[in-house]
N, C-alpha and C positions, 0 to 999 in steps of 0.2 A: 653633451652641451653643459656649459657652466651656468647653471641656473642662479647661483649666488651672484655672479657678475651681472647677469641679465637683470636680476632684481635690484642690484645696486644702481644700474643705469636708470631703471624706471623710477627709482626713488628720487632721482635728480631731474626728472623730466615731468613737465605738465603738458599733457597731450594737446590741450587747447592752445597754449602758447607756442608749442612746437609747430603744429599744423598751420597756425596763423602766419608763420614765416613763409608758407607756400601758397595759401589761399586766404582771402579775407573772410573772417568769421564774425557773425553778429549774434548776440545773445537773444534767445527766445525761450522764455521759461527758464528751466534749470540747465538746458543744453545750448550749444552754439551751432549755428548753421552757416553753410557756405555753398557755393556752386561746386558740384562734384567734378573733380578733374578727370574722372575715369569714364565719363560718357558725355554726350552733348547735352549739357544741362542749361535750361532756361531759368528755372526757379530754384533757389537754393534747396537742395534735397539731401545734402551731406550733413549729418548730425554728429556732433562731437560731444561726448560725455566726459566731463571732468571727474565726476564721481566714479564712473566705471573705467575710465582711462581707455575708452575705445571710440572708434568712429563707425558710422554705418550710413549707407545710402539707401533711401527708401525707394529709389527708382531702379538702379542697376544691381542692387544687392551687394555691392562691394562693402566689406566690413573687416575690422581687425583692430589691432593695437598699434602703437607708434611704429614698431618695427615693420609690421605689415604695410603700413602706409608708405614708408620709405621704400620698401621692397617693390611695391607696385608703381609708385610715383617715379622713382629713379631707375626702374627696370634693372634692379640688382638682385642678388641672391639674399636669402634671409640672413645669412651670416654677415654678408657685406653690409646689410641694413643695420645690424647690431653695431658694427664698427662705425658706421656713419653717425648714428645717434650717440654712441659712446664718445666719439671724438668731439661732438658738438658740446658736450658738458665736461670735457677734459678727462675722461676716464679711459685709461689704456685698455685695449682689447687684444693684446698680443697673444693671449691664451686661446683666442678663437682662430682656428686655422681655416683658411679658405681652400676648398678643394680645387685642384687644377681644372680649369675650364677645358672642355674637350677641344675647343678651338684655340687654346692658349698658344699652341705652337705657331699659329699664324700671326697672332699678336706679337709674339717674340720675333718673328721674321720681319714684320713691318717696323718694329722698334730698331732692329739691327740695320735694316735698309735705310731708315731715316738718318741714323748716325753716319752711315756710309755716305749718303748724299750730302749731309752737312760737312763732312770732312772734305768731300770733293770741292765744295763751293769755296772753302777757305784754303785750298791747296794752290799751288802755282798754276794748275790747269783751270782754276776757277776765276782767273783774273778778268776775262772778258764778261763772264756772267755777273761778277761783282760790279763791274763798270756799268752794265745794263741796269742793275738794281739801284745803283747810285744815281743814274740818270732818272730813274723812276722815283727818286727822292726817298729811298728806303735806307735808313742808316743801320749801323751794326746792331744796335740794341733791338730794333724792330725785327731784323732778320733772325736774330737769336730767339726772340720772344715767340715768333710764329714758326720757328724751326724750319725755315726755308732752306732747301738744299739744291744740289745740282747732279744730274745724271750725265755721264760722259760717254764717249764712244772710243773706248780703248780696250786693251787686252785684260786689264784689271777690272773685270766685270762683277756686278752684284751676283750673278749666277755662280761664278767661281767661288765667291766669298761664302755663299750659302752652302755650297758643297763642302768647303773646308770646315764649316761649323757643324757638319754632321747631319744636315737635313737631307731627307730622302728625295729622290727624283719626283716621286708622287706628290710629296708635300710642296716641293718647289713649283711644280707645274700647276698645282691647285691654288697657289697663293695669289695669282694675278700679277706677279712681278716678272715672270719669265714665260716666254713662249718658244717652243722648239729649241730649248737650250740657249736662248739668247734673251738678253734684257729687253723688256718692253719699253722702258724709258731710256731714250738715247738723246743726248744733247738737248736736254730740257731743264728748265728751272722747276724744282719740285716743291709743291705745296702739300704738306701732310694733311690728311683728313682724319678727324677723330670721331669716335662714337660718343654716345651721351655720357659715358663715364670717363671720357678723356683719353681713351686708348686709341692709338693710331691704327686705323683699319683700312686705309686707302691713300692714294696719292692723286694729285692732278699735276700733270707736267705741261709747262708752257714753253713754246718756242721763243727764242730770243735772237736768233740769227736772221730772221725774216724768211725762213724756208717756206716753200710752197706746200705746207702741211696744215692740218687742223691746228688752230691756235692752242687749244687745250686737249690733252689726252687724259681721260679719267680711268681709274681702275675699273675693270670689268667686274661683274658680279662674282663674288667669292663666298666661302662659308662665313666670312665675317663682314662682308660689305654688300649692301644693297642700296643703290643710289637713291631710290625713293624714300628710304628710311633714315637718311643722313641729312644733317644741316650743318653747314660750315660754321665753326666757332661757337657752336651751341654750348659746349661744356664751359668754355672760358667766359661766356656772356651770362651764365646763370645768375651769379651773385649780384652783379650790377643790375640785371633786369629785374630781379626781385626787389632790389632796393628802390629803383626808379619806378617800378610798377608798369613799365611798358618795354617792348623790344622793338628795335628798328630792323626791318627786313630789307635786305639788299640783294642784288643779283650775283655779284662776283666776289672773289677772294680779295682783290686789290681794293675794292670799296671798303670792305670790313677792316682790312689792315690799315688803310689810310685814315679811316675814322678813329682808329685806336691811337694814331700818332698825335691826335689833338684831344685825347682824353675821353673820347666817346667809346665806351667799352661794352655797351649793351647792344651790339650789332651782330646779326647773323646773316647768312646768305643761303639761298636755295642752290641745289645742284642742277641748275637750269632755271627757266623762268616760271614754270607752272608748278604750283604747290600740289603735293600729294596728300592723301588722307592721313598717312602716317606722320608726315611732317607737320600737318596742322595739329595732330594729336600731341606731338612733342611741344609745339608752341603753347598749347593750352596748359601744359604742365608748368610753364614759366609764368604766364600772365594772361589776362583777358583783354589786353590792349596792344594793338600792333600798329606801328608807324611804317608805312610803305615808303621806302626811299629807293626806287628803282631808277633806271637810266632815263634821261630826259628826252630821248628820241621817240619816234612813233612806236617802235617795238616796245620800249620801256613803258610808255603810257598805256598801251594796250595790255601789257602784262600787269600793270598797276590795277587797271579796271577788272581784269579777269581774276587776279589773285584776291583783290578786295572783295569781290562777290563770294568767292569760296570761303573767305574768313568770316564774312557776315553770315553766310548760310550756316556756319558752325558757331554762331552766337558770340563772336568776338567783336570788340569795339575796334573800328578801323579808322585811322587817320592817315593823311598823305603829306609827305615832305616833297613838294614839287620843285624840280630843278629846271633851270633855264638853259638856253643855248645848246640844247641837245646834248648836254654833258652828263657823264655818269658821276657818281659821288666822288670818285677818286680825282677826276679832272676838275670837278667843281671846287673841291677843297683846295687844290693846288692853285687854281686861278683866283678864287675869291677869298680864300683864307678861313681861318678858324672861326672868327667872330661872326661872319655872315652865315656860315653853316650852322653854328649854334643858335643863331637867331631863327633860322628856319625850323629847327627842332623845337624851339620854344613857342613857335606859332604855327603849328601844323594845320592843314585844311581838313575839314570833315570829308570823309570819303564821298558822300553824296554830292557835296558842293563841287568837289574835283570832277566827278563824273558829269555833272550838269555843265560845268565849264567846258568840258570836252565836247559835249553834245552841241554846244553853241557855235563851235568853230565851223565856219563856212556857211552858216545859215543866213539866207537873204531875208532880212526882216521886212522887206518891201514886198515879198511874195507871200500872199495869204496861204498858199499851199504849204510852203516850207515853214512858215511861222506856226501853222496849225499842227504840223507834224512835230515840230520842236516842243510845243506846249504839251501835246499828248505824251511825248516821250518823258518830259520832265514830270508830269503828273504820275506817270507810271512809276518813276523813281521815288517820288514823294510817298506813294502808296505803300512802299516797302518800309518806311520809317515808322518806328513804334512810339516815339516821343511826340505827344500831341502839340506841345509848345513849339517844337522844332518844325513840325508839319505846318503850323500856322505861319511861322516866320518864312518858311520856304515858299508858301503860297503867296504871301504878301510881296516877297521879292519877285516872284514870277509875274504877278499882276502889274507891278511897277515897271518891270523890264519889257513886257509885251503889250501894255495898255489894254489888256483883257480884264474885264470886271472881276473883282475878287469873288463875288457871289457866283459868277459863272464857273470859275475855276473850282470853287468849293463844291458846287453841285456835281461837277464832272468827277472830282476826286471821290466823293461819296458813292457815286455809281460804281467806280472802279473797286472801292473797298467792299461794297455789297457783293459784287461778282466774285471777288476773292474769297469772301466768307462762305458763299454758297459752294464754291469749289472745294474749300477746306472741309466743309460739313459733309461733302459727298465722298471724301476719302475713305477707303476701306482699310481700317487699321488691322494689323495682325492680332489675332486672338491668342492670348496666353492660355496654355493648357491648364485647365482647372484641376486643383487637387481635391480628392474626395475628403469627406469629413474626418476619416480616420487618420490620413496623413497629416491633416491640419492639427488634429488633436495630439498626435505624437510630437509635432513641432512645438505646440504650446507647452506640453509637459517638459520637454527638454529645455526650452527657453527659460522656464521658471526654475528648473534644476540648476541652471547656470547662474542665477542671481539670488536664490534662496536655499540655504542649507536644509531648511525644514522640508522642502519639497523632495530633496534627495532622500531624506529619511522616510517620507510617505511612500515614495516609489519602492524603496528597499523593502519596507514592511508589507507592502501590498502583494509582492511576488508576481505582479502582472507581467506577462510575457509580451515584449514588443514584437509584433509579427513581421516587421520589415527589417532586413538584416542591418543596413547601415544605421538606422535609428537605434536598433538594439545595441550595436557595437558602440555607438556614440554615448548612449546612456550608461553603459558599463564603464566606459572611459571616465565619465564624470564621477561615477560612484568610486572608482579606484582612486582617482585624484583626491576626492574628498577624504576617503579613508586614509590616504597616505599623508596628506598635509593638514587635515582637520579644518580646512576652510575652503571656500569656493570663490574664485575671482576670475571673471571672464578674461581679462587682459592676460593674466598669468597662465590660465588654462590654454589660451591660444599658443603660447610658447611651448607648453607641455605637449600639445598636439602637433607640433611642427614636423615630427617624424612620421605622423600618420596621415600622409598626403591624401589618401583616398577618401578620407572623411572631411577634408577641409571645405569642399564646396557646400556640403550640407550644413556644416557648422557655420559658415559665413551667411548662408541663407537664413538660418534660424536666428543668428545674432541681429540680422537686419530687419527682423519683424518689428512692426510698429505696434507694440502691445503695452498696455498699462502695467507697470511693474507691481502695482498693488493687487494682490490676488489672495483670496481666502483659501484656507486649507480645504474647505468643503468644495470649492470649485475644482481644486486639484483632484480630490476624490471622485468628483463627477467625471472628470476627464479620464481617470483611470478605469472607471466603470465602463465608459464607452469602449475603451480598448479591450477590456475583459469580455464584454458582450460580443465584440467583433470576433475575438478568438473562439468563443463558444459557437458563434454562427459558422465560422470556418470549419470547426471540428464536426458540427452536425452535418454540414454538406459533405465532408469527407466520409463520414460514417454512412450517410444515405447512399453514397456512391458504392461503398463496400457491400451494402445489402443487395444492390442491383447486380453485383458481380458474384454474390454468394449463392450457392445452390443447396447447401445444407440448411434445413429448416431450423435446427438447433442453434447453429451459428447465427442465422438471421435473427432469431429471438434474442440472443445475447446482445447483438448490435443494437436491436430495437430498444432493449432495456437501457443501454448506455445513452442512446439519444433521449429517451424519456427522462432519465436522471439529469442530463445536461439542461433540458428545457425546464424542468422543475427547479433546478438550482438557479437558473437565470431568473425565473419568475419570483423566487423567494428573495432575490437580491433587489428587486424593484421596490 
C-alpha cells in the first residue's frame, strides 16, 4: 500500500467538509454530528472529529476515517474508496491497483451484452424498435444516455458471441443471459440495470410487437444481481439527489427516463412497487427526503401509501407528487408538459395529507357511522405525526371539515397517544451482552493508547500482559506503529491496520467509545493495575487447580509457595 499517496490525499481532505457532502452535519462542541447513514437513526448519533479526522457512531459502533466512510457508504473496497476520495481532490491514484472482483467475469459479460444489444438497435434489423421508441418520444441522445438496446431472434445470438469471446458454458449459464444454450431475451427492447457503482448487472426486456407475453422480463437472480437490492438509475441520480437534497421515487424505467428529458435527473425507480429493506437502506445513503411519484391509478395510489409508510417507519421524510387522470409520470409529462410537472415537484403534498385525502374518498358525510369511522382513521394518522404544530393544524382542518368540536378531537387524540405510549413502554427491548470490567478496562487502555503517546510508553514500561488475544495483538500493533513512525494518529493507524482484517471490528468498537480524551497518567496506571491483578487471579486459580491434581506432597508445597508469593506481591502493590 502506498502510504505516502494516502497521506497526500488526507492532507488535502477535511473529513467534516467531505462527509457534509453526504449527510448534513451540525457543530456541537468541538465535534460535528449528523444522522448516521449506517443504521436507522432518529437522533444524530454520528460524530465527526476534525481534530482526529475520524467519524464514529455512538449507537451502531461504525467508525473510521474518510476512506472507511466511503468504503461503507458507497459499498466499495478500501482501495476503491481511496480512488474515489483521491479523485475528489484531483489526486491521481493510478498506483493503487484494484484486485479483480471474483464476479468481474459476469460484469464483463453484461458489458459485452449491452454493447451487443445497442448495436442491434442501431442496425438495419432495429428499424421497427427504433420506430417504437420514436413513437414513445425517445430521441437518439436519450437512447444513448440510458444505453437502451435491442435483443433479436436470429442466428447471430448473444450465446454464440459469448462462446466466441472464450467464456465457459458454466459462466454463460450462470450469467442469467442464457438458458439451455439459448438467449433469454428475444425480440425485446433492452433496458440495462446498474448496481450502486454504475456497473451493469442486469437487464429488463420490454416487448414492443404487442405479443401475448409479460410486458417486462427481468434478469433472474445471479451472482451479481438481486432484484430487491437494486434501484433503477440509482448511480446516475446520486449527484443531483445530493445537490437537491431529495430524491423522486417512481415505479418504472420509462418514468425515470421521461423525467430526465425535461431536466429532472434525481429520479429512481423500484424493481416493482414494494420497497425492500435493502432498497430503503440505499435511499438513506442518498438523502433523508423522498418524493413519491408513482402511477396515478388505484394500484399506484395504494403503492404510494404502502411505500410511504415503509419510508416513514425508517425515519425518512416523505412527500407525494400526486398525478391526475390515472396517468403515470411518463404519460403525464407527455400530456401536460414540462412546466406543469415541475410545478408539481415544487409543490408536493405531505404524505399524511395525501393519505387522509385518500381516506376521504367515498365517505358519506351524512352518515354518522361513516363520518365517525373517517374521523377515527384520520386521528389515528395524526397520532403518528411527531411535529406538534403540524398535529394542531391537522386537527383544526379535521374539525372544520367534519363539524366536530376541536376539543373533542383533541381529547380523543390524547387518548390514542396515551395508549401508544403505554404500548411503547411495554416493549421488551433486546439486552446487549454486558462486558465485564476487565474487557472494559482493556478497551479504555487501548483507546487512550490511540490518542496519547504517553499512554503507549506507560503500557510498554509496565510490562502488563493483556490476557485476551485480540486486545493483546491490537496493543502490540499500536506499539509497533508508534515505534516505527514516532507518532500515533487514529486516522493513519486505521490505514496501517487495513491488512489486519480480523482486528478491525474490535478497533472500530474501541474508537466509537464515548470517552473523555483528557485522562491522567495515574488513571492509566490504575487501569494497568486492574489488568495485572486480574492476571494474578487467573494464575492463582491455575495453580490451585494444579494442587488438586498433584499427588506429590513436595510438589504441592512448591505450588503453595508460588500461590503465597503471588498473593503477597498483589497485597504489596495495593
